[in-house]
C-alpha positions in Angstrom: -27.1 35.2 -14.9 -30.1 36.1 -17.0 -29.9 32.8 -18.8 -29.7 30.9 -15.5 -32.7 32.9 -14.2 -34.8 32.0 -17.3 -33.7 28.4 -16.9 -34.8 28.4 -13.3 -38.1 30.1 -14.0 -38.9 27.7 -16.8 -38.5 24.6 -14.6 -40.1 26.3 -11.6 -43.2 27.1 -13.7 -43.2 23.5 -15.0 -42.9 22.1 -11.4 -45.8 24.3 -10.2 -48.0 23.2 -13.2 -47.2 19.6 -12.6 -47.8 20.0 -8.9 -51.3 21.4 -9.5 -52.2 18.3 -11.6 -50.7 16.0 -9.0 -52.6 17.7 -6.3 -55.9 16.8 -8.1 -54.6 13.2 -8.5 -53.8 13.3 -4.7 -57.4 14.4 -4.0 -58.6 11.4 -5.9 -56.4 9.3 -3.8 -57.8 10.9 -0.6 -61.3 10.1 -2.0 -60.3 6.4 -2.6 -58.8 6.0 0.9 -61.8 7.8 2.6 -64.2 5.6 0.7 -62.3 2.5 1.8 -62.2 3.7 5.4 -65.9 4.4 5.5 -66.8 1.1 3.9 -64.6 -0.8 6.3 -66.3 0.9 9.3 -69.7 0.2 7.9 -69.0 -3.5 7.3 -67.3 -4.0 10.7 -70.4 -2.4 12.4 -72.6 -5.2 11.0 -73.9 -7.5 13.7 -74.2 -11.3 13.5 -76.4 -12.5 16.3 -75.9 -16.1 17.4 -78.9 -17.2 19.5 -78.1 -19.8 22.2 -80.6 -22.7 22.8 -82.5 -22.3 26.1 -81.4 -25.7 27.3 -77.7 -25.2 26.5 -75.4 -26.0 29.4 -72.8 -23.6 30.8 -70.0 -25.7 29.3 -71.6 -25.6 25.8 -71.9 -21.8 26.1 -68.2 -21.5 27.1 -67.3 -23.8 24.2 -69.3 -21.6 21.8 -67.6 -18.5 23.2 -64.2 -20.0 22.6 -65.2 -21.0 19.0 -66.4 -17.5 18.2 -63.3 -15.7 19.8 -60.9 -18.0 17.9 -62.8 -17.6 14.6 -60.8 -15.7 11.9 -63.9 -13.7 10.9 -64.7 -12.3 14.3 -63.4 -8.8 15.2 -65.3 -8.5 18.4 -67.5 -11.0 20.3 -70.0 -9.8 23.0 -72.0 -12.2 25.2 -75.5 -11.2 26.3 -76.9 -13.4 29.0 -80.7 -14.0 29.6 -80.6 -11.5 32.4 -78.8 -8.9 30.3 -81.3 -9.4 27.5 -84.1 -8.9 30.0 -82.7 -5.7 31.4 -82.2 -4.3 27.9 -85.8 -5.3 27.0 -87.2 -3.5 30.1 -85.0 -0.4 29.4 -86.1 -0.2 25.8 -89.8 -1.1 26.1 -90.5 -0.3 29.7 -92.2 -3.6 30.6 -91.1 -6.8 32.4 -92.4 -10.0 30.7 -91.6 -12.1 33.7 -94.4 -10.3 35.6 -97.1 -12.0 33.5 -95.2 -15.0 32.1 -93.6 -16.1 35.3 -90.3 -16.8 33.6 -87.7 -15.0 31.4 -88.6 -15.8 27.7 -85.5 -14.1 26.3 -82.5 -16.1 25.2 -78.9 -15.6 25.7 -76.9 -14.6 22.6 -73.6 -13.6 21.2 -73.2 -10.5 19.1 -70.3 -10.9 16.6 -68.9 -8.0 14.6 -67.1 -9.4 11.5 -63.8 -8.3 10.0 -64.3 -6.2 6.9 -63.3 -8.9 4.4 -65.9 -11.4 5.8 -68.8 -8.9 5.9 -70.0 -10.0 2.4 -73.1 -11.9 1.4 -71.3 -15.1 0.4 -68.9 -15.2 3.4 -71.8 -14.4 5.9 -73.8 -17.3 4.4 -70.9 -19.7 4.9 -70.4 -18.5 8.5 -74.2 -18.9 9.2 -74.0 -22.5 8.0 -70.9 -23.3 10.1 -72.5 -21.8 13.3 -75.9 -23.4 12.7 -74.2 -26.9 12.9 -73.1 -26.3 16.5 -75.3 -28.0 19.0 -75.6 -25.0 21.4 -76.7 -22.6 18.6 -80.5 -22.1 18.1 -80.3 -19.8 15.1 -78.0 -17.2 13.5 -79.5 -13.8 12.6 -78.2 -11.0 10.5 -79.7 -8.5 8.0 -79.2 -10.5 4.7 -81.0 -8.0 2.5 -78.9 -5.1 3.8 -75.7 -7.0 3.4 -76.5 -7.9 -0.3 -77.7 -4.3 -1.1 -74.6 -2.8 0.6 -72.2 -5.0 -1.3 -74.0 -4.3 -4.6 -73.9 -0.5 -4.1 -70.3 -0.6 -3.0 -69.3 -2.6 -6.2 -71.0 0.1 -8.3 -69.3 2.9 -6.4 -65.9 1.3 -6.7 -66.4 0.9 -10.5 -67.4 4.5 -10.8 -64.4 5.7 -8.8 -62.1 3.6 -10.9 -63.6 5.1 -14.1 -63.1 8.6 -12.8 -59.5 7.7 -11.8 -58.7 6.5 -15.3 -60.2 9.6 -16.9 -58.3 12.0 -14.5 -55.1 10.1 -15.1 -55.5 10.5 -18.9 -56.3 14.2 -18.4 -53.2 14.6 -16.2 -51.0 12.8 -18.7 -52.2 15.2 -21.5 -51.7 18.3 -19.3 -48.3 17.3 -18.1 -47.2 16.2 -21.6 -48.2 19.6 -23.0 -46.4 21.4 -20.2 -43.2 19.5 -20.8 -43.6 19.8 -24.6 -43.6 23.6 -24.2 -40.6 23.4 -22.0 -38.7 21.3 -24.6 -40.0 23.5 -27.5 -37.1 25.9 -27.1 -34.6 23.1 -27.3 -36.0 21.6 -30.6 -33.0 22.9 -32.7 -30.5 21.5 -30.2 -32.3 18.1 -30.4 -32.1 18.2 -34.2 -28.4 19.2 -34.2 -27.6 16.4 -31.8 -29.4 14.0 -34.1 -27.4 15.2 -37.1 -24.1 14.6 -35.4 -25.0 11.0 -34.7 -26.3 11.1 -31.1 -28.6 8.2 -30.4 -32.2 8.6 -29.3 -31.4 7.7 -25.8 -28.5 10.1 -25.5 -30.8 12.9 -26.7 -33.7 11.9 -24.4 -31.6 11.3 -21.3 -31.0 14.9 -20.1 -34.6 15.9 -20.7 -36.0 12.8 -19.0 -33.6 13.2 -16.0 -34.5 16.9 -15.5 -38.2 16.3 -15.8 -38.2 13.3 -13.5 -36.6 15.6 -10.9 -39.3 18.2 -11.7 -41.9 15.5 -11.2 -40.4 14.5 -7.9 -40.3 18.1 -6.6 -43.8 18.7 -7.9 -45.0 15.5 -6.1 -43.4 16.7 -2.8 -45.0 20.1 -3.2 -48.4 18.6 -4.0 -48.2 16.3 -1.0 -47.4 19.1 1.4 -50.4 21.1 0.2 -52.6 18.0 0.2 -51.6 16.9 3.7 -52.3 20.5 4.9 -55.7 20.5 3.3 -56.6 17.1 4.8 -55.3 18.1 8.3 -57.3 21.3 8.2 -60.5 19.5 7.1 -60.0 16.8 9.7 -59.1 18.9 12.7 -60.6 22.4 12.1 -63.8 21.7 10.2 -64.5 18.2 11.5 -65.0 16.8 8.0 -64.7 13.0 8.0 -61.6 12.0 5.9 -59.3 9.0 6.2 -57.2 8.8 9.4 -53.8 10.4 9.1 -51.9 7.2 10.2 -48.6 5.9 8.9 -50.2 3.4 6.5 -52.5 5.9 4.8 -49.7 8.5 4.6 -47.3 6.0 3.0 -50.0 4.9 0.5 -50.9 8.5 -0.5 -47.2 9.4 -0.7 -46.4 6.5 -2.9 -49.5 7.1 -5.1 -48.7 10.8 -5.7 -44.9 10.4 -6.2 -45.3 7.4 -8.4 -47.9 9.3 -10.5 -45.5 12.3 -10.8 -42.4 10.2 -11.7 -44.2 7.9 -14.2 -46.2 10.7 -15.9 -43.2 13.0 -16.3 -41.1 10.1 -17.5 -43.6 9.2 -20.1 -44.4 12.8 -21.0 -40.7 13.6 -21.5 -40.2 10.6 -23.7 -43.3 11.5 -25.8 -42.4 15.2 -26.0 -38.8 14.6 -27.0 -39.8 12.1 -29.6 -42.1 14.7 -31.1 -39.1 16.9 -32.0 -36.6 14.1 -32.5 -38.4 12.8 -35.5 -39.5 16.2 -36.9 -38.3 17.4 -40.2 -36.0 20.4 -40.0 -38.3 22.5 -42.2 -41.3 21.8 -40.0 -39.4 23.1 -36.9 -39.8 26.7 -38.2 -43.6 26.2 -38.5 -44.3 25.0 -34.9 
């Protein structure tokens, strides 16, 4: 009974240690998903204004509306007539230009919010050229400098996050490897004995790898439960803007954490077992 209790405590301690590391990896995954969600919203809130020529016929305007609604790059399309533009102008500036001009100088337009993947400088330039070739279009307006600056800043941000991800994964691998090595330390003489009686490397590694992969899976589940609780608390109770807890994001985060736990424990078990598998018997008394 005491031996079983020690065995259970050893693997429980290992699972908690691995879960803490996987929790940090999961937080990084939350950061990546949150960044992606914010970037998508920012890009999709960009506005592409398509100004309609004053002499465009009703049919030309309807044809242009159909072209924009059917375009693969358009998420939403909103038509602003001359009268709507005039009312917005009066509401914002408090003056009616028709009183001293005698006519409405404002033009009808379409406001297009692009899909995330098209809200980039090169794509927006191509869209501008395509729309400018339509007879009913007077000009296409969007904030080119902001689009270029945003994409440049986002590229640098993604590179920085990927570098941090790589560093944290290396740290996680070292920490989990050391945790598993301490766990296998007490079995080093058994490993050496099995090697002496002719057991192959795979036969020796298999039970350690199998147990630690189970530990990695359990640690991943534990880390996910805590992580989802933290995300839910921050989203609902504190109002902190994190990624939406929809099925896609949950599946991505679950796959990320569980894959990291399984792969890292698999690799760490292999490395830690090899450390004692190829160790000289005399050196085992010195470690």
